[in-house]
C-alpha positions as CSV (number, residue, x, y, z in Angstrom):
1,M,0.1,0.2,0.0
2,A,1.3,3.4,-0.9
3,R,2.2,5.7,2.2
4,G,-0.2,8.5,0.9
5,S,-3.1,6.2,0.8
6,F,-2.3,4.3,3.8
7,A,-1.8,7.9,5.7
8,F,-5.1,8.8,4.4
9,L,-6.7,5.7,5.6
10,A,-5.1,6.1,9.0
11,V,-6.3,9.4,9.4
12,A,-9.8,8.7,8.2
13,V,-10.4,5.9,10.5
14,L,-9.2,7.7,13.4
15,A,-11.1,10.6,12.6
16,L,-14.5,8.6,12.2
17,A,-13.5,7.2,15.9
18,L,-13.0,10.5,17.2
19,V,-16.0,11.9,15.6
20,T,-18.5,9.3,16.8
21,S,-17.2,9.0,20.2
22,L,-16.1,12.7,20.9
23,S,-19.5,13.4,23.0
24,A,-19.2,10.4,25.3
25,A,-15.6,9.2,25.5
26,P,-12.6,11.1,27.0
27,I,-9.9,11.9,24.5
28,S,-6.2,12.4,25.5
29,G,-3.2,12.7,23.8
30,S,-0.3,14.8,22.1
31,F,1.2,16.1,18.7
32,S,4.8,17.0,18.7
33,V,7.3,17.8,16.0
34,D,11.2,17.3,16.4
35,I,13.6,19.0,14.0
36,V,17.2,18.0,14.5
37,F,20.1,19.9,12.4
38,A,23.9,18.9,12.3
39,P,26.5,19.9,10.4
40,T,27.5,18.0,7.3
41,C,30.9,17.4,8.8
42,V,29.2,15.2,11.9
43,S,29.7,11.6,11.8
44,A,25.9,10.8,11.5
45,L,26.6,11.1,7.7
46,N,29.2,8.5,7.4
47,A,28.9,5.8,10.1
48,L,30.3,7.9,12.9
49,N,33.6,8.8,11.1
50,V,33.9,12.7,11.9
51,T,35.4,14.5,8.9
52,L,37.1,17.6,10.6
53,P,37.8,20.9,10.7
54,C,34.2,22.0,10.4
55,N,33.9,25.1,8.4
56,K,32.8,28.3,9.7
57,V,30.0,28.5,7.1
58,S,28.8,25.2,6.7
59,D,26.2,23.2,5.3
60,T,23.6,21.3,7.3
61,I,21.5,18.3,7.4
62,M,18.0,18.3,8.7
63,K,15.7,15.6,10.2
64,F,12.1,16.3,10.5
65,E,9.8,14.1,12.7
66,A,5.9,14.6,13.8
67,D,4.3,12.1,16.2
68,L,0.7,12.0,17.0
69,I,-0.4,9.9,19.9
70,V,-4.1,9.6,20.6
71,R,-6.0,7.6,23.4
72,L,-9.7,7.2,23.5
73,T,-11.7,5.3,25.9
74,I,-15.2,3.9,25.2
75,S,-17.1,2.1,27.9
76,G,-14.2,0.2,29.4
77,L,-12.3,0.0,25.9
78,E,-9.2,1.8,25.4
79,I,-8.2,2.4,22.0
80,G,-4.6,3.9,21.0
81,S,-3.2,4.9,18.3
82,T,0.6,6.2,17.5
83,T,1.5,8.0,14.3
84,V,4.9,8.9,13.0
85,F,5.6,11.3,9.9
86,T,8.8,12.2,8.3
87,F,9.8,13.9,5.1
88,E,9.0,10.5,3.4
89,G,5.5,10.6,4.6
90,L,4.0,8.2,7.0
91,E,6.7,6.0,8.7
92,F,5.1,4.2,11.3
93,Q,1.7,3.2,12.6
94,A,0.4,1.7,15.7
95,F,-3.0,0.7,16.8
96,R,-3.5,-0.7,20.0
97,L,-6.8,-2.0,21.8
98,A,-7.1,-3.2,25.4
99,A,-9.8,-4.4,27.6
100,T,-10.9,-5.9,31.0
101,I,-13.5,-8.1,31.9
102,G,-13.7,-9.0,35.1
103,A,-10.2,-11.1,35.9
104,L,-9.5,-11.1,32.0
105,T,-7.2,-8.7,30.5
106,I,-6.8,-8.4,26.7
107,R,-4.4,-6.0,24.9
108,D,-3.8,-6.3,20.9
109,T,-1.4,-4.2,18.8
110,F,-1.2,-3.9,14.9
111,I,1.8,-2.2,13.3
112,F,2.4,-0.9,10.1
113,A,5.7,0.3,8.9
114,P,8.4,-0.1,6.0
115,S,10.6,-2.2,7.9
116,I,11.1,-4.6,10.7
117,T,14.3,-5.2,12.7
118,E,15.0,-8.3,14.6
119,I,17.3,-7.6,17.7
120,E,18.4,-10.3,19.9
121,D,19.8,-10.0,23.6
122,V,23.2,-11.3,24.1
123,R,25.8,-11.2,26.5
124,T,29.4,-10.2,27.0
125,M,32.0,-13.1,27.6
126,S,33.8,-11.4,30.3
127,T,31.1,-9.9,32.6
128,L,27.9,-11.3,31.1
129,S,26.7,-7.6,30.6
130,L,23.5,-6.9,28.2
131,R,24.4,-6.1,24.7
132,Y,22.5,-6.4,21.2
133,C,23.0,-7.8,18.0
134,I,20.9,-7.9,14.7
135,N,19.4,-11.2,14.0
136,F,17.1,-10.2,11.0
137,S,16.3,-7.1,9.1
138,A,14.0,-6.3,6.1
139,P,13.8,-5.1,3.6
140,G,17.4,-3.8,3.7
141,D,20.7,-5.1,5.2
142,L,22.0,-3.6,8.4
143,T,25.2,-5.4,8.7
144,P,27.5,-3.9,8.6
145,P,27.6,-1.2,10.5
146,F,25.9,-3.4,12.8
147,L,27.1,-6.9,13.8
148,D,25.3,-10.0,13.0
149,C,24.2,-12.4,16.1
150,P,25.7,-13.9,18.1
151,A,28.5,-11.1,18.2
152,T,28.0,-8.5,21.0
153,D,27.4,-5.0,19.3
154,S,28.1,-2.3,22.1
155,L,27.6,0.4,19.4
156,L,23.9,-0.9,18.7
157,Y,23.1,-1.2,22.3
158,D,24.5,2.7,23.0
159,L,22.7,4.2,20.2
160,I,19.1,2.1,21.5
161,E,19.5,2.6,25.3
162,D,19.6,5.8,27.0
163,V,23.0,4.8,28.9
164,G,24.6,8.4,28.8
165,V,27.0,7.5,25.8
166,F,25.3,9.6,23.2
167,H,22.7,12.4,23.4
168,P,19.0,11.2,22.5
169,A,19.0,13.7,19.9
170,Y,22.3,12.2,18.3
171,Q,21.0,9.0,18.8
172,N,18.0,9.7,16.8
173,L,19.8,11.3,14.0
174,V,22.3,8.7,13.8
175,L,19.8,5.7,13.4
176,A,17.9,7.7,11.1
177,T,21.0,8.2,9.0
178,L,22.0,4.2,9.2
179,F,18.5,2.8,8.6
180,D,18.0,5.2,5.7
181,A,21.3,4.5,4.0
182,A,20.5,0.3,4.5
183,G,17.2,1.3,2.5
184,M,15.2,0.6,5.6
185,L,12.7,3.6,5.3
186,S,11.9,3.7,1.5
187,D,9.7,0.7,0.9
188,A,6.1,0.8,1.3
189,V,4.1,0.8,4.6
190,V,2.8,-2.4,5.3
191,F,1.3,-4.7,8.1
192,R,4.4,-5.8,10.0
193,K,3.7,-7.0,13.5
194,K,0.4,-8.2,15.6
195,I,0.9,-8.6,19.5
196,V,-1.9,-10.2,21.5
197,E,-1.5,-10.2,25.3
198,I,-4.1,-12.1,27.3
199,S,-3.8,-12.5,31.4
200,L,-6.1,-14.2,33.5
201,S,-6.0,-13.8,37.6
202,I,-7.1,-17.0,39.2
203,A,-6.8,-17.7,42.8
204,G,-3.9,-15.5,43.5
205,L,-2.2,-16.9,40.2
206,T,-2.1,-14.8,37.0
207,I,-1.6,-16.9,33.7
208,S,-0.6,-14.8,30.7
209,T,0.1,-15.5,27.0
210,R,2.0,-13.0,24.4
211,A,1.5,-14.3,20.7
212,L,3.7,-12.4,18.5
213,F,2.8,-12.4,14.7
214,A,5.7,-11.0,12.4
215,N,6.0,-10.4,8.8
216,L,9.6,-10.6,7.8
217,G,9.1,-10.2,4.1
218,T,9.0,-7.2,1.8
219,S,6.2,-5.1,0.9
220,T,5.6,-7.6,-2.5
221,T,6.5,-10.9,-0.9
222,P,5.3,-11.2,2.8
223,S,6.5,-13.8,5.1
224,F,4.8,-14.6,8.5
225,V,6.3,-16.1,11.5
226,T,5.1,-16.8,14.7
227,G,6.3,-16.7,18.4
228,L,4.7,-17.5,21.8
229,I,5.6,-16.6,25.5
230,V,3.7,-18.4,28.3
231,A,4.0,-17.3,31.5
232,L,2.6,-18.1,35.2
233,E,3.1,-15.7,38.2
234,G,1.8,-16.0,41.8
235,Q,2.7,-14.6,45.2
236,T,2.9,-16.4,48.4
237,V,1.4,-15.0,51.6
238,S,4.6,-13.7,52.9
239,G,4.8,-11.6,49.6
240,I,7.5,-13.7,47.6
241,T,6.6,-13.4,44.0
242,V,7.4,-16.3,41.6
243,R,7.2,-15.9,38.0
244,A,8.1,-18.8,35.5
245,E,8.2,-18.2,31.5
246,S,8.6,-20.3,28.4
247,W,9.6,-18.8,25.3
248,I,8.5,-20.8,22.1
249,G,9.5,-19.8,18.8
250,A,10.5,-16.5,20.3
251,R,13.9,-15.2,22.1
252,Q,14.7,-12.4,24.4
253,G,15.3,-9.1,22.7
254,L,13.3,-6.4,20.8
255,E,11.6,-5.5,17.6
256,C,12.0,-2.0,15.7
257,F,10.5,-0.7,13.1
258,G,11.1,2.3,10.6
259,E,14.3,4.3,12.2
260,C,14.1,2.4,15.3
261,K,13.4,5.5,17.5
262,P,11.7,4.9,21.0
263,L,8.2,5.1,19.7
264,E,8.8,2.4,17.1
265,I,10.7,0.0,19.5
266,Y,8.7,-2.7,21.2
267,R,10.4,-4.9,23.9
268,V,8.3,-7.9,23.9
269,G,10.8,-10.5,22.4
270,K,11.8,-11.3,18.9
271,V,10.4,-14.2,16.8
272,L,12.1,-17.2,14.7
273,S,11.9,-19.0,11.8
274,P,9.1,-21.3,11.0
275,Q,11.3,-24.5,11.8
276,D,12.6,-22.9,15.3
277,F,8.9,-22.8,16.7
278,T,10.3,-24.9,19.7
279,I,10.8,-24.3,23.3
280,Q,13.9,-21.7,23.0
281,E,13.9,-20.7,26.4
282,E,12.9,-21.1,30.4
283,K,12.9,-18.2,32.5
284,L,12.5,-18.4,36.4
285,F,12.2,-15.1,38.5
286,L,12.2,-14.8,42.6
287,R,11.4,-11.4,43.8
288,N,10.8,-9.9,47.3
289,L,12.6,-12.8,49.3
290,V,13.7,-11.3,52.8
291,L,16.0,-13.1,54.7
292,A,17.8,-11.7,57.8
293,G,16.7,-8.0,56.6
294,V,18.2,-8.5,53.1
295,M,15.9,-8.2,50.2
296,L,16.9,-10.7,47.5
297,N,15.7,-11.0,43.8
298,L,16.9,-13.8,41.6
299,R,16.6,-14.5,38.0
300,A,17.7,-17.6,36.0
301,E,17.9,-18.4,32.4
302,F,18.0,-21.6,30.6
303,Q,18.2,-22.0,26.8
304,F,17.4,-24.9,24.7
305,F,19.4,-24.4,21.5
306,T,23.0,-24.2,20.4
307,Q,24.8,-20.8,19.5
308,T,28.3,-21.3,18.5
309,G,30.6,-18.3,19.3
310,S,28.2,-16.8,22.0
311,S,28.7,-16.5,25.7
312,T,26.3,-19.4,26.2
313,P,26.9,-21.8,23.3
314,N,25.3,-24.8,24.8
315,P,22.1,-25.9,26.0
316,G,21.1,-25.8,30.0
317,I,21.4,-23.1,32.3
318,T,22.9,-20.1,30.6
319,F,22.8,-17.0,33.4
320,V,21.9,-16.3,36.9
321,Q,21.7,-12.9,38.6
322,I,21.2,-12.3,42.1
323,D,20.4,-9.0,43.3
324,S,20.3,-8.3,47.3
325,R,20.0,-4.9,48.9
326,A,19.7,-3.7,52.5
327,R,19.9,-0.8,54.9
328,L,22.5,-0.3,57.5
329,Q,20.2,1.7,59.7
330,P,22.4,3.0,62.2
331,L,25.1,4.5,59.6
332,N,22.1,5.6,57.2
333,L,23.7,3.4,54.6
334,N,22.2,1.7,51.9
335,V,24.0,-1.4,50.4
336,S,23.1,-3.2,47.1
337,N,24.7,-6.1,45.6
338,T,24.8,-7.9,41.9
339,L,26.1,-11.2,41.4
340,R,26.0,-12.6,37.9
341,L,26.7,-16.3,37.4
342,G,27.6,-18.0,33.8
343,P,26.8,-21.2,32.5
344,D,29.2,-23.3,34.6
345,L,27.3,-21.5,37.5
346,N,30.5,-19.9,38.5
347,P,30.6,-16.0,39.6
348,R,31.5,-13.8,36.4
349,Y,31.0,-10.3,37.9
350,D,29.8,-8.6,40.8
351,L,28.7,-4.9,41.4
352,L,28.6,-3.8,44.9
353,Q,27.0,-0.2,45.6
354,A,26.8,1.8,49.2
355,S,24.9,4.8,49.0
356,F,25.0,7.6,51.9
357,K,22.4,10.7,52.3
358,F,23.1,13.5,54.7
359,G,21.3,16.5,54.5
360,D,21.6,18.1,50.8
361,V,24.6,15.8,49.8
362,S,24.6,12.0,49.0
363,V,27.2,10.0,47.8
364,T,27.1,6.5,45.8
365,A,30.3,4.4,45.6
366,S,30.5,1.2,43.1
367,W,32.8,-1.5,43.4
368,V,33.2,-3.7,40.6
369,S,34.9,-7.4,40.7
370,Y,35.2,-9.5,37.8
371,I,37.7,-12.6,36.5
372,A,40.5,-10.7,34.9
373,A,42.8,-12.2,31.9
374,S,45.3,-13.6,34.5
375,G,42.2,-16.0,35.4
376,V,41.9,-14.9,39.1
377,W,39.5,-12.2,40.5
378,E,40.1,-8.6,40.6
379,G,38.0,-6.0,42.5
380,Q,38.3,-2.1,42.4
381,L,36.5,0.9,43.4
382,A,35.1,1.7,40.1
383,E,32.8,4.7,40.3
384,F,31.9,7.8,42.6
385,I,28.4,9.6,42.0
386,S,28.2,12.7,44.4
387,V,25.1,14.8,44.4
388,L,24.8,18.3,46.2
389,D,20.8,19.2,46.2
390,P,20.2,22.9,47.6
391,P,17.3,24.9,47.2
392,G,17.2,25.8,43.5
393,V,20.0,23.7,41.9
394,T,21.1,20.2,41.7
395,L,24.8,19.6,41.1
396,T,26.2,16.0,40.5
397,S,29.3,14.4,39.9
398,D,29.6,11.0,38.3
399,L,33.4,10.1,38.5
400,I,34.6,6.6,36.8
401,L,38.2,5.8,38.0
402,C,41.0,3.8,36.0
403,T,41.1,0.9,38.4
404,E,39.7,-1.7,36.0
405,S,42.1,-3.4,33.9
406,L,39.8,-3.5,30.9
407,F,39.8,0.3,30.7
408,V,43.4,1.1,32.0
409,G,45.0,2.1,28.4
410,F,42.3,4.6,28.0
411,C,42.6,6.6,31.1
412,T,44.1,10.0,31.6
413,G,45.4,10.7,35.3
414,G,43.8,7.7,37.0
415,T,40.1,8.8,35.5
416,L,38.3,7.2,33.1
417,E,35.6,9.7,32.8
418,H,34.2,12.6,34.7
419,D,30.6,13.8,34.2
420,V,29.2,16.8,35.5
421,Y,25.7,17.5,35.5
422,V,24.0,20.8,36.7
423,S,20.0,21.0,36.8
424,T,18.1,24.1,37.8
425,V,14.4,25.5,37.4
426,I,14.1,29.3,36.7
427,G,10.6,30.4,36.5
428,D,8.9,28.3,33.6
429,F,12.3,27.1,32.3
430,V,14.1,23.9,33.1
431,L,17.7,23.9,32.2
432,N,19.8,20.5,32.6
433,S,23.6,20.5,31.3
434,K,26.1,17.6,31.4
435,A,29.9,18.3,31.0
436,V,31.7,15.3,30.1
437,F,35.9,15.0,30.8
438,F,38.3,12.3,29.8
439,G,39.9,13.4,33.0
440,L,39.4,14.7,36.2
441,M,38.6,18.2,35.1
442,N,40.7,18.1,32.2
443,G,40.3,16.2,28.5
444,F,37.0,18.1,27.9
445,S,35.0,16.0,25.2
446,E,31.6,17.8,24.8
447,L,28.8,19.7,26.5
448,W,25.1,18.7,26.5
449,M,22.8,21.6,26.8
450,D,18.7,20.9,27.2
451,V,16.1,23.7,28.1
452,A,12.6,23.1,28.4
453,W,9.5,25.3,28.9
454,R,5.8,25.3,29.3
455,T,3.5,27.7,27.7
456,G,-0.3,26.5,28.7
457,H,-0.6,23.3,27.1
458,V,2.2,23.7,24.9
459,D,5.9,22.5,25.6
460,F,9.1,23.6,24.1
461,A,12.4,22.3,24.4
462,L,16.1,23.1,23.1
463,S,18.9,20.8,22.8
464,A,22.7,21.1,21.7
465,V,25.8,19.2,21.8
466,L,28.9,21.3,21.8
467,K,32.4,19.2,21.0
468,T,35.7,20.9,21.3
469,D,35.7,21.9,17.5
470,Y,32.3,21.9,16.0
471,I,28.4,21.7,17.4
472,E,27.5,18.2,16.9
473,V,23.8,18.3,16.7
474,V,20.9,21.0,17.4
475,R,17.4,19.7,18.1
476,L,14.3,21.7,18.1
477,S,11.1,20.2,19.3
478,S,7.6,21.2,20.5
479,A,4.5,19.1,21.7
480,V,1.0,20.1,22.3
481,R,-0.8,17.9,25.0
482,F,-4.7,17.3,25.1
C-alpha cells in the first residue's frame, strides 16, 4: 500500500472514531514536532567517522519528524493510535486495543511500517553484560554497520538504550541516517506486527500469554512467522513473587520498526524462523525474598538451542543474577549487590554499591569485581556519584576511575571519565547540562545543553551538543498535549 493512501486511511479511521465518540468518550494524547540539525561534517553522515575541521560556514542536514499519539476510552475499551510522519510521509502506524473483563485482560496491537528489525539480547563473555545484535532485518541489510548475531554489538546497544554514551538527539539522528542508508525507510508501509497479550488472574495466580505475529518479508513478498511466550506468576502469603516463562519460537530481544526510535521499539521479544517454533528459553524469577533483613531477587535463564560463538553456546542453564539490598540503619547506609553467574554457575561479575545521604548531600560508591585475563578475581573501586541538592539547583558528579584493567589503556591521570551535571529551574524554564571530561577536570570532550519550558498546554525544548571543535547536533521540539 502506498504511503499516501495508507496515511489517508489511517487518518480517516481515526477521525471517524473521534467524531462518533467525542461527546461520550474522553480523549487524550499529544502532537509533537521534532527537528534535528547537524553540520555535514558530523559523523551521522558517514557511520560515526567525523570529517574535521568543520567550516565556519557549513552546510547542514535536517531531520524532521511529527508524532501523533491519541488515546480514546469507550465503555471500558481503550483505543490507542501512534503515528510517525517524516519527510518521506507516513513512517510508522500502530493501533492498540485494550479491555478488561473481570479477571481477564486483553491487549491487541497492530503495527504498520516500511521495515522490521529483529534484535536479539546477547551477553558479553567477560562480565555477562547485556548487549544487542542484529538477527534479521527487512527489506534492507543493517550488517554492516552493525553486527550479526551472536556477536555482541556495544554500538547498537548504546544507540538504542539511553545509557549516557550519546545524547538522545544524536542517537535519533545516527539511527535514522544508518537505517535510511540501508534501505530500511523507502519501502511501502505494510503490516509488520501483531501482538496479542492475554492475562487471567485466578485464585492468586496470573496466567499470561503473549503471541507474536511478524511479517519478515517485503511489501511485495510477505513472510509471516509466529512466536509465543507463556508465563505463570503468583505470590506467597509472605509476599514472595514467583514467575516462570516459556519462550516458544521466540527469544529475548526487541523488535523495532522504521528508524528504530523509541516510539517504534517494542520490547516484547523477537520471533524466529518457522522451523524453530520449539521451546527456546525458560526463565525463572524470584522477587521480594527477605532473609535477615536483606531483600533478594533472583533471575535464572535456561536455553534449549546451540549458538556457537556466543557467551552461552550450549543448551542448559545460561545465566543467573542475584540482586540483594539492605539498609544499615545506624549508619544511614544503603547497600546493594548484583552477582552474575555464567553457564557453569561460577561467578563472573559482581557489583557492590553503597550510598549515603546527609542533608543535601548524597554519595554512591561502586565496587566492580570480575575475572581478569590472568584468571583470578580483581576487585576495584570503580565509580563515585556525588549529588549536592540545595534549594534551586542540583549538582551531580559522576566519576569513573581507572581501576578496571579493561580500561586502563584509555585513562588519563587515574580517571576514565568524569561527567558533571547541573540542573536548575528558573521560572517556567528547566535547564539541564552535562559536561564530559576524559580526566578529572581536564580532557574536555563535550557539553550537553537541554532547555525546556511550558506555555499553557504547549511544551518547547531546545537541545545542543557542543564538541571541542564543532557543534555536533541541535534539536528543536514542541509538543501540544490534550
